C-alpha positions as CSV (number, residue, x, y, z in Angstrom):
1,M,14.7,-11.5,4.8
2,K,14.0,-8.8,7.3
3,L,11.4,-6.1,6.6
4,H,11.9,-2.6,7.7
5,A,9.6,0.5,7.6
6,L,11.5,3.8,7.5
7,P,9.4,6.8,8.4
8,A,9.6,9.7,5.9
9,F,7.9,13.1,5.6
10,H,4.8,13.4,7.8
11,D,3.3,9.9,7.4
12,N,5.1,7.9,4.6
13,Y,6.9,4.6,5.0
14,I,9.8,3.6,2.8
15,W,10.1,-0.2,2.9
16,L,13.3,-2.1,2.8
17,L,14.1,-5.8,2.6
18,V,17.4,-6.9,3.9
19,D,19.0,-10.4,3.4
20,D,21.6,-12.2,5.5
21,N,24.4,-10.9,3.2
22,R,23.4,-7.3,4.0
23,Q,22.0,-6.8,0.5
24,C,18.8,-4.7,0.4
25,L,16.2,-3.3,-1.8
26,V,14.1,-0.3,-1.2
27,V,10.4,0.4,-2.2
28,D,9.1,3.9,-3.0
29,P,12.0,6.1,-1.7
30,G,10.3,9.5,-1.8
31,D,13.2,10.8,0.3
32,A,16.8,9.5,0.0
33,A,18.0,10.8,3.4
34,P,16.4,8.1,5.7
35,V,17.4,5.4,3.2
36,V,21.1,6.5,3.1
37,Q,21.2,6.8,6.8
38,F,19.8,3.3,7.4
39,I,22.0,1.7,4.8
40,E,25.2,3.3,6.1
41,A,24.3,2.7,9.8
42,N,23.7,-1.0,9.1
43,Q,26.6,-1.4,6.5
44,L,24.2,-2.6,3.8
45,T,24.5,-2.6,0.0
46,L,21.6,-1.4,-2.1
47,G,20.7,-3.9,-4.8
48,A,17.5,-2.5,-6.4
49,I,14.8,0.2,-6.2
50,L,11.1,-0.6,-6.7
51,I,8.6,2.1,-7.6
52,T,4.8,1.6,-7.5
53,H,3.6,4.9,-9.0
54,H,4.7,8.4,-10.1
55,H,3.8,10.6,-7.1
56,P,6.9,12.6,-5.8
57,D,6.6,11.3,-2.2
58,H,7.3,7.8,-3.8
59,T,10.0,8.8,-6.3
60,G,11.8,11.9,-5.0
61,G,14.9,10.0,-3.7
62,I,15.6,8.0,-6.8
63,H,18.3,10.1,-8.4
64,Q,20.2,10.7,-5.2
65,L,20.2,7.0,-4.4
66,V,21.4,5.9,-7.8
67,S,24.1,8.5,-7.9
68,R,25.5,6.7,-4.8
69,W,24.5,3.1,-5.7
70,P,24.1,2.7,-9.5
71,V,21.3,0.1,-9.3
72,K,18.3,-0.8,-11.5
73,V,15.1,1.1,-10.8
74,Y,11.9,-0.9,-11.5
75,G,8.6,0.9,-12.1
76,P,5.3,0.9,-13.9
77,A,5.4,0.6,-17.7
78,H,2.5,3.1,-18.2
79,E,3.9,6.0,-16.1
80,N,6.7,8.3,-17.1
81,I,9.0,8.3,-14.1
82,S,12.4,9.9,-14.3
83,G,15.1,7.4,-13.3
84,V,13.2,4.2,-13.9
85,T,15.4,1.8,-15.9
86,D,13.1,-1.2,-16.2
87,R,9.3,-0.9,-16.9
88,L,6.9,-3.5,-15.6
89,E,3.3,-4.4,-16.2
90,D,0.7,-6.9,-15.1
91,D,1.9,-10.5,-14.6
92,D,5.5,-9.7,-15.3
93,I,7.9,-11.6,-13.1
94,L,10.7,-9.6,-11.5
95,S,13.7,-11.5,-10.4
96,I,16.4,-9.7,-8.4
97,M,19.8,-11.2,-7.8
98,A,20.9,-9.3,-4.7
99,P,19.0,-9.6,-2.5
100,S,17.7,-12.8,-4.1
101,I,13.9,-12.4,-4.4
102,R,11.2,-12.7,-7.0
103,F,8.0,-10.7,-7.4
104,R,4.9,-10.9,-9.5
105,V,3.7,-7.6,-10.8
106,I,0.0,-6.7,-10.5
107,D,-1.6,-3.8,-12.3
108,V,-3.7,-1.8,-9.7
109,P,-5.0,1.3,-11.4
110,G,-7.2,3.7,-9.5
111,H,-5.0,6.0,-7.4
112,T,-3.0,6.6,-10.6
113,L,-3.7,5.0,-13.9
114,G,-0.4,3.1,-14.2
115,H,0.0,2.1,-10.5
116,I,1.5,-1.4,-9.9
117,A,2.0,-3.6,-6.9
118,Y,4.7,-6.2,-6.2
119,Y,3.8,-9.6,-4.7
120,C,6.3,-12.2,-3.4
121,E,4.8,-15.6,-2.6
122,E,8.1,-17.1,-1.7
123,Q,8.5,-15.2,1.5
124,Q,6.6,-16.6,4.4
125,P,4.2,-15.1,5.1
126,P,3.8,-13.7,1.5
127,L,4.7,-10.1,1.0
128,L,2.8,-7.3,-0.9
129,F,4.1,-3.8,-1.7
130,C,0.9,-2.0,-2.8
131,G,1.8,1.6,-2.7
132,D,-1.2,3.8,-2.3
133,T,-3.8,1.4,-3.6
134,L,-4.9,-0.5,-0.5
135,F,-4.4,1.1,2.9
136,S,-4.8,-0.3,6.3
137,A,-8.6,0.1,6.9
138,G,-8.9,2.2,3.7
139,C,-7.9,2.7,0.1
140,G,-6.2,5.4,-2.0
141,R,-7.8,8.5,-3.3
142,L,-8.9,8.4,-7.0
143,F,-6.6,11.0,-8.4
144,E,-6.6,9.6,-11.9
145,G,-8.7,6.4,-12.0
146,T,-12.4,5.6,-11.6
147,P,-14.2,3.9,-8.7
148,A,-14.7,0.8,-10.9
149,Q,-10.9,0.6,-11.6
150,M,-10.0,1.0,-7.9
151,D,-12.7,-1.5,-6.9
152,A,-11.3,-4.0,-9.4
153,S,-7.8,-3.4,-8.2
154,L,-8.8,-4.1,-4.6
155,N,-10.7,-7.2,-5.6
156,A,-7.5,-8.5,-7.5
157,L,-5.4,-8.0,-4.4
158,C,-8.0,-9.7,-2.2
159,E,-7.4,-12.9,-4.2
160,L,-4.0,-13.2,-2.6
161,P,-3.5,-15.4,0.5
162,D,-5.2,-14.0,3.7
163,N,-1.9,-14.0,5.6
164,T,-0.1,-11.8,3.1
165,R,1.8,-9.0,4.8
166,I,0.4,-5.8,3.2
167,C,3.0,-3.0,3.1
168,C,1.2,0.2,2.5
169,T,3.1,3.4,2.2
170,H,1.3,5.7,4.6
171,E,0.5,5.6,8.3
172,Y,-3.2,6.3,7.8
173,T,-4.7,3.6,9.9
174,L,-6.1,5.7,12.8
175,A,-7.7,8.2,10.4
176,N,-9.1,5.4,8.3
177,L,-10.6,3.7,11.4
178,Q,-12.2,6.9,12.5
179,F,-14.0,7.1,9.2
180,A,-14.8,3.4,9.3
181,L,-16.4,3.9,12.7
182,A,-18.4,6.8,11.4
183,V,-19.9,4.4,8.8
184,L,-20.2,1.4,11.2
185,P,-20.0,2.7,14.8
186,D,-21.2,-0.5,16.5
187,D,-19.0,-2.9,14.5
188,P,-17.0,-5.0,17.0
189,A,-14.1,-5.7,14.6
190,L,-13.6,-2.0,14.0
191,N,-13.8,-1.1,17.7
192,E,-11.4,-3.8,18.7
193,R,-9.0,-2.8,15.9
194,M,-9.2,0.9,16.9
195,T,-8.2,0.0,20.5
196,R,-5.3,-2.1,19.2
197,V,-4.0,0.4,16.7
198,Q,-4.3,3.3,19.2
199,A,-2.1,1.3,21.6
200,L,0.5,0.7,18.9
201,R,0.6,4.4,17.9
202,N,0.8,5.6,21.5
203,A,3.8,3.4,21.9
204,G,5.4,4.9,18.8
205,K,5.1,1.7,16.8
206,P,3.8,1.5,13.2
207,S,0.4,0.0,12.5
208,L,1.8,-1.8,9.5
209,P,2.1,-4.2,7.9
210,T,-1.4,-5.4,8.0
211,D,-2.9,-8.6,6.3
212,F,-6.0,-9.6,4.4
213,T,-7.6,-11.4,7.3
214,T,-7.6,-8.1,9.2
215,E,-8.6,-6.0,6.2
216,K,-11.5,-8.2,5.1
217,A,-12.9,-8.0,8.6
218,S,-12.5,-4.3,9.2
219,N,-11.8,-2.3,6.0
220,P,-15.1,-0.7,4.9
221,F,-13.9,-0.5,1.2
222,L,-13.8,-4.4,1.2
223,R,-17.3,-4.6,2.9
224,V,-19.5,-2.3,0.7
225,D,-22.0,-5.1,0.0
226,E,-22.6,-5.9,3.6
227,P,-26.1,-4.9,4.7
228,A,-24.9,-2.6,7.5
229,T,-22.6,-0.8,5.2
230,Q,-25.2,-0.5,2.5
231,K,-27.7,0.9,5.1
232,A,-25.2,3.5,6.3
233,L,-24.4,4.6,2.7
234,E,-28.0,5.0,1.8
235,A,-28.7,7.0,4.9
236,E,-25.8,9.2,4.1
237,I,-26.8,10.0,0.5
238,G,-30.5,9.7,0.9
239,H,-31.4,7.2,-1.8
240,P,-31.0,3.4,-2.5
241,L,-27.8,2.0,-4.1
242,T,-28.5,-1.2,-6.0
243,E,-25.1,-1.7,-7.7
244,H,-21.8,-2.7,-6.1
245,V,-19.7,-0.1,-7.9
246,A,-22.2,2.7,-7.0
247,R,-21.8,1.7,-3.3
248,F,-18.0,1.7,-3.6
249,A,-18.1,5.2,-5.3
250,A,-20.4,6.5,-2.6
251,L,-18.2,5.3,0.1
252,R,-15.0,6.8,-1.5
253,A,-16.8,10.1,-1.9
254,W,-18.0,10.0,1.7
255,K,-14.4,9.4,2.8
256,D,-13.1,12.3,0.6
257,R,-15.4,14.8,2.4
258,F,-15.0,13.2,5.9
């Protein structure tokens, strides 16, 4: 299957998967217009809609799309989202007929309490639609959940294979790397990645998808226990941090005010 990232709004991506029979599915269509335009331009048929969480920039296009293509809309069981027909929770297996693909659902609370992610191990490399939980070089804001919940969600995702393609839903990489370099200014992996991502963005190309090999090396939210990160956090807040979740919470709070 071919993976496409459709730009929407200021910095969103709406993800599409398209098979050889021109069947497609769409993930988090906050705006119907770019989806309709892409489907019609490429003579595709929409087969399913996948939703990760309830925020309007991920759900706003549902009703317009299903009025045109009456397909099933899959979403989180623990969030009340208008238009969702099939509600999913942790470890559910979602099998879609057209395009033919199967996902495992992973509960990832933190950004919102009912947030879910979709993981497909049958594609090579594997594929993850993680909404606003894990970002390239960052993680989502804690609008509803706790630092402990977000940290646990990230840890669960990090158990997936390192070559998994991570399809986040915002183009936040440069801003996240700027913060990461404020925390770890001399880190070689971060500096190398900043150069690479800046070149992509200057060429008008997306910085996504990313993968876990890249994120484990350069995402500060996956590196809170490293001595250099701990030292930077303690210098920022002015006192020692002995617990992992406390370090994660301090890093997220630092990012919020950055």
